[in-house]
C-alpha positions in Angstrom: 71.3 74.5 109.1 73.1 77.7 108.2 76.5 77.8 106.7 79.2 77.8 109.4 80.7 81.2 110.1 83.2 82.5 112.6 84.1 85.8 114.2 86.6 87.2 116.6 85.9 86.2 120.2 85.0 88.7 122.8 85.6 88.5 126.6 82.0 87.2 126.9 82.9 84.2 124.8 86.0 83.3 126.9 84.2 80.9 129.3 82.9 78.8 126.4 86.2 78.9 124.7 87.9 77.5 127.8 85.3 74.9 128.2 85.6 73.7 124.6 89.4 73.6 124.7 89.2 71.7 128.0 86.8 69.1 126.6 88.9 68.6 123.4 92.4 68.9 124.6 92.4 67.9 128.3 89.5 65.4 128.5 89.5 63.9 125.0 93.2 64.0 124.1 94.8 63.9 127.6 96.8 67.1 127.4 97.8 68.3 130.9 95.6 71.3 131.9 98.7 73.4 132.7 99.9 73.0 129.1 96.6 73.7 127.4 96.2 77.3 128.7 99.2 79.6 128.6 100.2 83.3 128.9 99.8 83.7 125.1 96.0 83.5 125.5 96.0 87.0 126.9 97.5 88.6 123.8 96.1 86.2 121.1 93.3 87.0 118.7 90.7 84.2 119.4 88.0 83.2 116.9 84.9 81.2 117.6 82.3 79.4 115.5 78.8 78.7 116.9 76.3 76.1 115.8 72.6 76.8 115.1 71.8 76.5 118.8 74.3 79.2 119.7 76.9 76.9 121.2 80.6 77.6 120.7 81.6 74.5 118.7 85.0 75.7 117.2 87.8 77.9 118.3 91.4 78.8 117.5 93.9 81.5 118.2 96.3 83.7 116.3 99.6 85.0 117.5 102.3 87.0 115.8 105.9 85.7 116.1 108.8 87.1 114.2 106.6 88.7 111.5 104.7 85.4 110.9 101.2 84.5 111.9 101.0 81.5 114.2 97.7 79.7 114.5 97.1 77.3 117.4 94.6 75.8 119.9 92.3 74.8 117.0 89.5 72.8 118.6 86.1 71.6 117.3 83.4 69.9 119.4 83.3 66.2 118.6 79.7 66.3 117.4 80.4 69.3 115.1 83.5 67.9 113.3 83.3 67.7 109.6 80.6 70.4 109.5 82.7 73.3 108.3 83.1 75.0 111.7 86.8 74.4 111.9 87.3 75.7 108.3 85.3 78.8 109.2 87.5 79.5 112.3 90.6 79.0 110.2 89.4 81.4 107.5 88.6 84.0 110.1 92.1 83.6 111.6 93.6 84.0 108.1 91.5 87.1 107.6 92.7 88.6 110.9 96.4 87.8 110.0 96.0 89.6 106.6 94.4 92.6 108.4 97.6 92.8 110.5 99.8 92.8 107.4 101.1 89.2 107.8 101.7 87.2 104.7 102.7 83.8 106.0 101.1 81.5 108.6 102.5 78.6 110.5 100.9 76.0 112.8 101.7 72.8 114.6 99.2 70.4 113.2 98.2 67.2 115.0 99.1 64.5 112.5 95.5 63.3 112.5 94.4 66.8 111.2 97.1 67.1 108.6 94.6 66.5 105.7 92.3 69.2 107.0 95.2 71.7 106.8 96.5 70.5 103.5 93.0 71.1 102.1 93.3 74.6 103.4 96.5 75.2 101.5 99.1 74.2 104.1 102.3 72.3 103.3 104.3 70.3 105.9 107.8 71.7 106.6 110.0 69.1 108.4 109.2 65.8 110.0 106.8 64.7 112.7 107.5 65.2 116.4 105.7 64.8 119.7 104.2 67.8 121.5 102.1 67.4 124.6 102.2 63.7 124.0 100.6 64.0 120.5 102.2 63.5 117.1 102.5 66.9 115.2 104.0 68.3 112.1 104.8 72.0 111.4 102.9 73.4 108.4 102.9 76.7 106.6 101.1 78.6 103.9 101.2 82.0 102.3 98.4 84.5 102.8 97.2 86.6 100.0 95.9 90.1 100.5 92.5 90.5 98.9 92.6 92.2 95.6 90.8 95.4 95.8 88.8 96.2 92.7 88.9 99.7 91.2 85.7 101.6 91.5 83.4 100.9 88.6 83.8 103.4 85.8 81.2 104.3 83.3 82.0 105.6 79.9 81.6 109.3 79.5 79.3 110.2 76.6 79.9 113.5 74.9 77.0 115.8 75.1 75.2 116.5 71.9 
């Protein structure tokens, strides 16, 4: 098995993204279909992770609100959970946020996924609440711009 990786989704990925989100949110968790998809999908940056067979097994989306990155709709196929696919999607969404100049990210984590986000550097802000019939907590973290390394320099030797 190769190490999980994620990339920005294309229009060709969209049917698989919708199918995965429907399986996870609507069928597994009971979220009403009219709540699961919304108008923000059209402007969001979506990321996908595929397994070794090429199936989309993880997805998430990135929005910008008030100068802050907002990550949502994180979903991982049941048989792929714990395999690093969700972490790969989250890392890609963080990378996309940094590329857009954003330095803070927020998400509404399902309480059952709180540990996953804490391991990714998130901290809860505020108490728990119910959203779409599921217990959530708002979490945030800072995003660091990658440190660019100066070009390697070699000592100049005087000519003899």
